N, C-alpha and C positions, 0 to 999 in steps of 0.2 A: 585424512587417511583413505576415505572412499575415492576421492579424486586421484590420489596417487595410485591406487589399485587400478582404476580405469585407465590411466595413462600407461601403466606397465602392460596392461592387457592389450592395448592398441599397439604398443611398440613390439610386443612379442608376436602379434599377428602380422606385423610388417606392412600394415596398411597406412598409406600416407593420405590424411585428410587434407583437402586442398581448398575447396570452396572459392575457386577463381574461374573467371570466364575462360572459355576455350580461346587461346590466342588467335589473333587475326592471321598470323603466319602459318597456322595449321591448314594444310590442304592435302587431300587424298582423292583418289579416283576409283570408283568401283569398276569391276570388269565389264559392266554394261555402260561405261563412260559417264556415269553420274558423278558430279563433283560433291565431295564431302568437305564442308567447312562450317564455320560457326552459324551462318545463316541457314544452310540446308539441314543442319542437325538440330536446330531449334524447333520446338514443337512437340517433342516426345523424349522420354529418357532413352539413353543408349548405353550399351555395354560394348566396349571396343577392346578386342584382344589383339595385341601387337605380337607378330610372330615372323618366322622365316622358314621357308621350306628346308627340310633337312635337319631341323632342330627338334629332336625327340621330345623334350619337355614341352615345347610349343605345341606339338601335335596332340600330346596328352591333354594339355589345357584346353585346346579347341574342342576336344571330345567332351570334356566336362561342361564347357560353355554350351555346346549343342544340346546336352541333356537338360540344362537349365532353360534354354530357349524352348525346347519341346514341352516342358512342364508349364511354361508360361505363354503358350502360343496364343491364347485368347486375349492377352494383354497388349497394350500399345507400347511395347518396349522394343527398340531396335537392337539388333546384334550385328556387329561388323567384325570380320576376321581381316585385320589390316596387316598386310605383309610388307616387310621392308624390301623384299625382292621386287624388282621392277619388270621382270620378264613375265608377262601375263600367262604364257603357256606353262611355265614352271609353277606359278601359283595355282593355276587350274589343275594341273596334274597332281600336285601335292595334296590339294584340298579334296580332289576326287578320290584319291587313294585312301584318305582319312575319312571320307564321307562327311565332309563339313557342310552343314546346312545354313550357316550364317552367310550374310552378304559378304562377298569377297571384294577386297579393295587393296590398293597399294599406294604407298607414299614414300618418297625418297627422304624427306626431311621432317619426320614426324616425332622422333624421339625427343628432341629438344623442346619443341612447343608443348608436348604432353608432359614434360618433366620426368622422362623415363631414362634409365641407364642400362637396363639389361632385359633379356628375353627369357621366357615370355613375360609380358606385362599386360595388365588389364586396367582399363580406365572406365570410370562410371560418370556419365553426364546426366544432369537433370534436364527437364524440358526447356530450360532457358539456355542450354548449351554451356552450363557451368560445370566444371570438373569438381565433383564432390569428393572423390577418392580415387586412389590408384594403388596398385601393388605390383611387385615383380615376383616372378616365380609361380609355381603351381599352387593352386588352392582347390579345396573341395567344393562341392555343390552348395553346401550350407553357407560357406563364407561368401560365395558369389551371390547367392540369393539375399543374404543379409545386406550387402552393399547395393544390390539392385533395388531393394526396397527403399533404401535411403535416397537413391537417385529418383525413384518414382514418386516420392512425396511432394 
């Protein structure tokens, strides 16, 4: 009975527990031209928010993620705002307007490798570059912090 209740709670929350390595085909680039892939992301936990400029729910989710990032500034947890838009100026303009503080990056083919289907989406990686969980849609600070803690263990 307790297990069933836990499964229902996870399903209602819409979080997909994965526990799988970040696929080799995942590649993104920061706006400072740093490659993001399994080898460069290994070594610390990450919270990756996938978004697109012009997506209002995406911008609200980035705002929530930045609040979580600010509250955890002393911790070794990386935060990436990963845009599906490839025009760096459009990314920079949208992020500047929303005052996004996370590392800005873009990637053309990231949804499939991350197992995502809609925007906004958030992915949690542990320090071994293993995807521990992901979710689509907007979530509050408490939910993000909960899964960030799972990734940080």
